TORMAR-407459 format. One record per residue: residue number from 1; residue in three letters; y, x, z negated of N, C-alpha, C in turn. Coordinates in Angstrom, 2 decimals, padded with zeros to 5 digits. Each point is the difference from the previous one (the first is absolute). Layout:
N
SITE; NUM; ala; Y; X; Z; Y; X; Z; Y; X; Z
...
# end
This chain:
99
SITE; 1; met; -006.57; -000.05; -002.55; 000.91; -000.58; -001.08; -000.65; -001.25; -000.68
SITE; 2; thr; 000.19; 000.04; -001.26; -000.65; -001.18; -000.77; 000.91; -001.18; 000.10
SITE; 3; gln; -000.62; -001.19; -000.28; 000.77; -001.25; -000.09; 001.08; 000.10; -001.06
SITE; 4; ala; -000.33; 000.60; -001.11; 000.97; 000.12; -001.07; 001.18; 000.80; 000.43
SITE; 5; arg; -000.22; 001.13; 000.67; 001.02; 000.85; 000.36; 000.90; -000.70; 001.16
SITE; 6; leu; -000.57; -000.64; 000.90; 000.75; -000.70; 001.10; 000.79; -001.18; -000.62
SITE; 7; ala; -000.58; -000.69; -000.97; 000.76; -001.09; -000.66; 001.19; 000.58; -000.74
SITE; 8; glu; -000.16; 001.12; -000.62; 001.12; 000.77; -000.70; 001.09; 000.38; 000.95
SITE; 9; leu; -000.36; 000.56; 001.13; 000.95; 000.38; 001.06; 000.73; -001.20; 000.58
SITE; 10; leu; -000.65; -001.15; -000.02; 000.60; -001.25; 000.64; 000.73; -000.79; -001.06
SITE; 11; asn; -000.03; 000.49; -001.25; 000.58; -000.73; -001.15; -000.47; -001.42; -000.13
SITE; 12; val; -001.36; -000.15; 000.09; -000.61; -001.26; -000.25; -001.17; 000.21; -000.97
SITE; 13; asp; -000.31; -001.09; -000.61; -001.24; 000.11; -001.03; -001.23; 000.28; 000.84
SITE; 14; arg; -000.89; 000.78; -000.54; -001.14; 000.38; 000.84; -000.92; -001.20; 000.24
SITE; 15; arg; 000.10; -001.00; -000.91; -000.85; -001.23; 000.24; 000.58; -000.76; 001.17
SITE; 16; val; 001.34; 000.07; 000.27; 000.55; -000.67; 001.17; -000.44; 000.77; 001.20
SITE; 17; tyr; 000.07; 001.34; -000.04; -000.43; 000.80; 001.15; -001.56; -000.30; 000.26
SITE; 18; asn; -000.80; -000.10; -001.03; -001.43; -000.24; 000.16; -000.20; -001.37; 000.73
SITE; 19; arg; 000.75; -000.92; -000.39; -000.21; -001.37; 000.72; 000.37; 000.11; 001.40
SITE; 20; trp; 001.11; 000.85; 000.39; 000.35; 000.19; 001.40; -001.16; 000.61; 000.73
SITE; 21; glu; -000.67; 001.04; -000.58; -001.03; 000.71; 000.67; -001.30; -000.82; 000.15
SITE; 22; arg; -000.16; -000.93; -001.00; -001.17; -000.89; 000.16; 000.26; -001.19; 000.89
SITE; 23; gly; 001.20; -000.20; 000.37; 000.43; -001.14; 000.78; 000.10; -001.31; -000.78
SITE; 24; ala; 000.10; 000.14; -001.32; 000.17; -001.16; -000.89; 001.47; -000.49; 000.14
SITE; 25; ser; 000.92; 000.87; 000.36; 001.38; -000.36; 000.28; 000.55; 000.93; 000.98
SITE; 26; val; 001.15; -000.35; 000.53; 000.62; 000.69; 001.12; 001.35; 000.49; -000.47
SITE; 27; pro; 000.32; 001.33; 000.23; 001.30; 000.51; -000.39; 001.06; -000.53; 000.83
SITE; 28; gln; 001.21; -000.13; -000.54; 001.14; -000.42; 000.86; 000.45; 001.12; 000.93
SITE; 29; leu; 000.77; -000.32; 000.99; 000.37; 000.97; 001.04; 000.55; 001.26; -000.63
SITE; 30; asp; 000.94; -000.10; -000.97; 000.68; 001.12; -000.58; -001.01; 000.96; -000.71
SITE; 31; ala; -001.04; -000.60; -000.55; -001.12; 000.81; -000.61; -000.80; 000.73; 001.06
SITE; 32; val; -000.21; -000.65; 001.15; -000.79; 000.51; 001.10; 000.82; 001.20; 000.58
SITE; 33; val; 001.29; -000.16; 000.09; 000.86; 001.21; 000.39; -000.09; 001.11; -000.89
SITE; 34; arg; 000.05; -000.28; -001.33; -000.10; 001.06; -001.00; -001.37; 000.78; 000.10
SITE; 35; ile; -001.11; -000.83; 000.20; -001.32; 000.55; 000.19; 000.06; 000.98; 001.24
SITE; 36; ala; 000.51; -000.39; 001.06; 000.06; 000.80; 001.16; 000.79; 001.29; -000.26
SITE; 37; gln; 001.05; -000.08; -000.73; 000.89; 001.19; -000.34; -000.75; 000.91; -000.96
SITE; 38; val; -000.68; -000.50; -000.95; -000.74; 000.86; -001.00; -001.18; 000.68; 000.72
SITE; 39; leu; -000.70; -000.74; 000.90; -001.11; 000.59; 000.69; 000.34; 000.77; 001.23
SITE; 40; gln; 001.34; 000.08; 000.18; 000.58; 000.66; 001.24; -000.72; -000.49; 001.23
SITE; 41; ser; -000.01; -001.35; 000.18; -000.68; -000.57; 001.07; 000.98; -001.04; 000.65
SITE; 42; ser; -000.39; -000.44; 001.19; 000.83; -001.10; 000.55; -000.61; -001.33; -000.32
SITE; 43; leu; 000.86; -001.03; 000.13; -000.50; -001.32; -000.32; -001.16; -000.33; 000.95
SITE; 44; asp; 000.11; 000.35; 001.36; -001.06; -000.20; 000.88; -001.27; 000.51; -000.49
SITE; 45; ser; 000.01; 001.24; -000.49; -001.28; 000.63; -000.49; -000.65; -000.85; -001.19
SITE; 46; leu; 000.91; -000.49; -000.88; -000.51; -000.71; -001.16; -000.63; -001.33; 000.43
SITE; 47; val; 000.48; -000.64; 001.03; -000.60; -001.27; 000.44; -000.96; 000.29; 001.19
SITE; 48; gly; -000.41; 001.23; 000.24; -001.03; 000.23; 000.97; 000.39; -000.07; 001.48
SITE; 49; leu; 001.25; 000.09; 000.28; 000.47; -000.10; 001.38; -000.10; 001.28; 000.77
SITE; 50; glu; -000.20; 001.12; -000.71; -000.22; 001.30; 000.68; -000.94; 000.78; -000.84
SITE; 51; pro; -000.69; 000.89; 000.68; -001.02; 000.85; -000.85; 000.83; 001.02; -000.92
SITE; 52; met; -000.53; 000.12; -001.15; 000.61; 000.96; -000.95; -000.68; 001.40; 000.28
SITE; 53; thr; 000.82; 000.92; 000.18; -000.50; 001.39; 000.15; 000.41; 000.77; -001.18
SITE; 54; pro; -000.90; 000.76; -000.66; 000.38; 000.72; -001.16; 000.99; 001.15; 000.40
SITE; 55; pro; 000.82; 000.49; -000.92; 000.84; 001.11; 000.44; -000.72; 001.19; 000.28
SITE; 56; gln; 000.41; 000.75; 000.95; -000.73; 001.32; 000.43; 000.35; 001.07; -001.00
SITE; 57; ile; -000.97; 000.59; -000.56; 000.18; 001.25; -000.85; -000.67; 001.09; 000.71
SITE; 58; his; 000.83; 000.99; 000.40; -000.52; 001.09; 000.80; -000.50; 001.25; -000.80
SITE; 59; asn; 000.36; 000.03; -001.24; -000.51; 001.10; -000.83; -001.30; -000.42; -000.65
SITE; 60; pro; -001.12; 000.68; 000.38; -001.32; -000.36; -000.48; -000.09; -000.11; -001.51
SITE; 61; arg; 000.63; 000.97; -000.74; -000.10; 000.05; -001.48; 000.72; -001.22; -000.47
SITE; 62; leu; 001.12; -000.35; 000.48; 000.69; -001.12; -000.45; -000.69; -001.32; 000.30
SITE; 63; gln; -000.61; 000.02; 001.10; -000.83; -001.28; 000.39; -001.22; -000.13; -000.96
SITE; 64; ala; -000.58; 001.04; -000.36; -001.12; -000.03; -001.04; 000.48; -000.47; -001.31
SITE; 65; leu; 001.23; 000.46; -000.49; 000.47; -000.39; -001.18; 000.45; -001.55; -000.01
SITE; 66; val; 000.55; -000.43; 001.06; 000.40; -001.38; 000.11; -001.31; -000.88; -000.09
SITE; 67; met; -001.05; 000.45; 000.62; -001.25; -000.83; -000.08; -000.59; -000.14; -001.45
SITE; 68; gln; 000.42; 000.97; -000.83; -000.56; -000.05; -001.32; 000.94; -000.78; -000.99
SITE; 69; met; 001.20; -000.20; 000.41; 001.01; -000.63; -000.92; -000.41; -001.36; -000.52
SITE; 70; asp; -000.62; -000.73; 000.76; -000.37; -001.42; -000.41; -000.94; 000.03; -001.17
SITE; 71; ser; -000.73; 001.09; -000.18; -000.96; 000.04; -001.08; 000.69; 000.38; -001.34
SITE; 72; leu; 001.24; 000.32; 000.04; 000.69; 000.35; -001.29; 000.34; -001.31; -000.73
SITE; 73; ser; 000.19; 000.21; -001.36; 000.42; -001.12; -000.78; 001.43; -000.48; 000.42
SITE; 74; asp; 000.34; -001.27; -000.41; 001.26; -000.53; 000.26; 001.08; 001.04; -000.54
SITE; 75; glu; -000.22; 000.46; -001.19; 001.02; 000.90; -000.62; 000.16; 001.27; 000.83
SITE; 76; asp; -001.10; 000.62; 000.39; 000.05; 001.15; 000.81; 000.57; -000.21; 001.40
SITE; 77; gln; -000.30; -001.19; 000.53; 000.64; -000.28; 001.31; 001.52; -000.16; -000.11
SITE; 78; gln; 000.44; -000.59; -001.12; 001.44; -000.22; -000.20; 000.68; 001.37; -000.30
SITE; 79; ala; -000.68; 000.89; -000.64; 000.59; 001.35; -000.26; 000.06; 000.71; 001.34
SITE; 80; leu; -001.02; -000.14; 000.88; 000.01; 000.70; 001.21; 001.19; -000.58; 000.99
SITE; 81; ile; 000.15; -001.36; -000.09; 001.09; -000.65; 000.75; 001.39; 000.54; -000.41
SITE; 82; val; 000.19; 000.14; -001.37; 001.28; 000.48; -000.48; 000.21; 001.42; 000.48
SITE; 83; leu; -001.07; 000.84; -000.07; 000.14; 001.38; 000.48; 000.28; 000.12; 001.45
SITE; 84; met; -000.66; -000.81; 000.83; 000.21; 000.04; 001.40; 001.39; -000.50; 000.40
SITE; 85; asp; 000.41; -001.13; -000.65; 001.37; -000.45; 000.19; 001.06; 000.99; -000.30
SITE; 86; ser; -000.25; 000.76; -001.18; 000.94; 001.00; -000.36; 000.07; 001.16; 001.04
SITE; 87; leu; -001.12; 000.42; 000.46; 000.00; 001.07; 001.00; 000.69; -000.38; 001.29
SITE; 88; leu; -000.33; -001.27; 000.44; 000.62; -000.44; 001.19; 001.52; -000.10; -000.11
SITE; 89; lys; 000.46; -000.51; -001.12; 001.39; -000.20; -000.26; 000.72; 001.45; -000.02
SITE; 90; arg; -000.67; 000.92; -000.62; 000.55; 001.43; -000.06; 000.09; 000.61; 001.42
SITE; 91; ser; -001.02; -000.31; 000.78; 000.03; 000.48; 001.36; 001.09; -000.64; 000.80
SITE; 92; lys; 000.17; -001.33; -000.12; 001.10; -000.68; 000.68; 001.40; 000.61; -000.42
SITE; 93; met; 000.06; 000.17; -001.23; 001.27; 000.49; -000.58; 000.38; 001.37; 000.53
SITE; 94; thr; -001.11; 000.96; 000.03; 000.15; 001.30; 000.57; 000.43; -000.13; 001.44
SITE; 95; gln; -000.61; -000.86; 000.78; 000.33; -000.15; 001.35; 001.46; -000.39; 000.24
SITE; 96; leu; 000.36; -000.99; -000.85; 001.44; -000.48; 000.07; 001.00; 001.08; -000.30
SITE; 97; leu; -000.38; 000.78; -001.05; 000.94; 001.04; -000.42; 000.10; 001.18; 001.01
SITE; 98; thr; -000.97; 000.23; 000.71; -000.08; 001.13; 000.92; 000.35; -000.44; 001.46
SITE; 99; ser; 000.27; -001.24; 000.20; 000.37; -000.47; 001.37; 001.46; 000.18; 000.25
# end
């Protein structure tokens, strides 16, 4: 994920996010919590208190595609995120309706 995309998801200016990443400034606690939520991580992981393990992808084809996603342009990554979100929401809705 790019700095610009993460800044957008956090609703902060990308220059502010860049300063956080460089250590030029420190985000307030509420921003750190939002970062953890957006990255689907724990606060402990963010501050290095536990090792981060990548999510397990068991489908080899899906794993190969995920490895290639980072090379896409920001625009293509965003389109892929929208598509994946839509498919996941549809799947959840189907599960709810058939339960």
